N, C-alpha and C positions, 0 to 999 in steps of 0.2 A: 504494500500500499504506500502510495506517495502522498506527501502532504505539501500543498502549495503554501507559500509564505514562510518557508523554513528560514529565510534570512532574518525575518523579524524574530522568530523563535530563537535563533542563534544569539542575537543581541540580548534577548531576555535571559537565556541560560547563562551567558557570560556575566550579566549583571547580578544574577543570583549567586554565582560562584564568587564574584568579587565581594558581595555582601557577606558571604560565609567566610571568606578569607579575612575580611576586616573584623568579623566577630570572633573568629577562632584563629588568631595568628600563630598559635603554637601547635595546631593540629597537623601531625606528621602525614597522615593519610591524605588530607586535603592538599598539603604542600606538594606531595608526590604527584597527585593528580594534576595540579596546576603546572608543575614542571613538565610532565608528559605532554600536556596540551600545548604548552609554549614551544616545546621542541618539535612537535609534530604537526602543527597547524598554523600556517601563515594567517588564515582567516581568524583564528582565535586571537592571535597577537594583535591583528588590526582592530578587532572589536575591543579587546582589553585596553588598548592604548587610548580609546575614546572615553574611558571611565564611564561606561554606561550605567545609568540609573533608571530602573524600570519598576514601577509599582505594580503589584498584582492587580488584576481587574478584568475587564471585559476585552476579549479579542475574538476575532472570527478566523476560522480555518476552513480550507477546502481540502478534504482528504479524497484521493482518487482510489477507489476500491476496484480491484481487477474485474470483479463480476457485477458490482452494483453501480459503478460509475462514480461521478463526483458527489460527495456528501458535503453540504455547506453547514458547518457547525458553529455554534457559539461556544466559546471557552471562557468560563468564569472561574477565577482563582480567588479563593478566600484564604487568608493567612490566620494561623494560630501562633502568634509571636512567641509566647512563653515556651512553646514546645518545638519551635522551629519546624512546624508542620504547615503544609498547604493542602487545601482540599480543592480538587479540580472538578468542575461540573461541565460536561459536554452535552449540549442540547441543540435541538433544531427549532426554528420558528414554527409555530403551529400552522397547519394547513399547507406547508411546503412539501415538495416532492421528497426532501430528505426526511421530514417528519413522518411521512407515510412509509418510507423505506425502513426507518428505525422501528416504527410500530409493527410492521410486517416481520422484521427480524425478531422482535421480542415475542411475537406470537408463535414462532416456530422454534424458539430456543427451548431446550429441555429444562 
């Protein structure tokens, strides 16, 4: 499955990693991950250098399913700051072809 808009997601992911690095400067696992990303991805380094700041909130995504075609989804992210958790809700606008597809999928799922 392919997701359109991955450039925006990349900036969002880098912003979240930067926030984690600021919050946990002595985390060895996080430092190792960041070192690996810096050494292996020019795109990561370009985004990191911009010092992205992105607040969780509402985004839209188009996922291209190989059998179902494009699915236009709303992605809403709610944070639980004290626990470093995020809850992600993926929904479709009511009455849209994507909503009908998701309803059909939920009806045939075990």
